[in-house]
C-alpha positions in Angstrom: 7.6 -4.4 5.3 5.8 -5.9 2.3 8.7 -4.9 0.0 11.2 -6.5 2.3 9.4 -9.8 2.3 9.0 -9.7 -1.5 12.7 -9.0 -2.0 13.7 -11.6 0.6 11.6 -14.3 -1.1 13.2 -13.5 -4.5 16.7 -13.4 -3.0 16.2 -16.7 -1.3 15.0 -18.3 -4.5 18.0 -17.0 -6.3 20.3 -18.4 -3.6 18.7 -21.8 -3.7 19.0 -21.9 -7.5 22.7 -20.9 -7.2 23.3 -23.7 -4.6 21.6 -26.3 -6.8 23.8 -25.2 -9.8 26.9 -25.3 -7.7 26.1 -28.8 -6.4 25.3 -30.1 -9.8 28.5 -28.8 -11.3 30.6 -30.2 -8.4 29.1 -33.6 -8.8 29.7 -33.4 -12.6 26.0 -33.9 -13.4 26.0 -30.9 -15.8 28.9 -30.6 -18.4 31.7 -28.1 -18.2 30.3 -26.1 -21.1 26.8 -25.7 -19.7 27.4 -22.0 -19.0 28.1 -21.4 -22.7 25.1 -23.3 -23.8 22.7 -21.6 -21.4 24.2 -18.2 -22.4 23.6 -18.8 -26.1 20.0 -20.0 -25.3 19.4 -16.9 -23.4 20.7 -14.6 -26.1 19.2 -16.3 -29.1 15.9 -17.8 -27.7 14.7 -16.5 -24.4 15.5 -12.7 -24.7 13.8 -12.4 -28.2 10.9 -14.4 -26.9 10.4 -12.0 -24.0 10.4 -9.1 -26.6 8.1 -10.7 -29.1 5.7 -12.9 -27.1 3.8 -10.0 -25.4 3.1 -8.5 -28.8 1.7 -11.8 -30.2 -0.8 -12.3 -27.4 -4.2 -11.0 -28.4 -6.3 -9.9 -25.4 -10.1 -9.9 -26.1 
């Protein structure tokens, strides 16, 4: 039951974020090329940071 609740919470959060993105794009609040920009940020900034950041943190 715990696993079901955990997955349900994460799924609900993902659906909420998808709905917010959909509404923002329909109202033209975010530009047409936002997907391309976010994709490049993910590939060149966020993914490398996830790889290197844990190695840079020094735990006493």
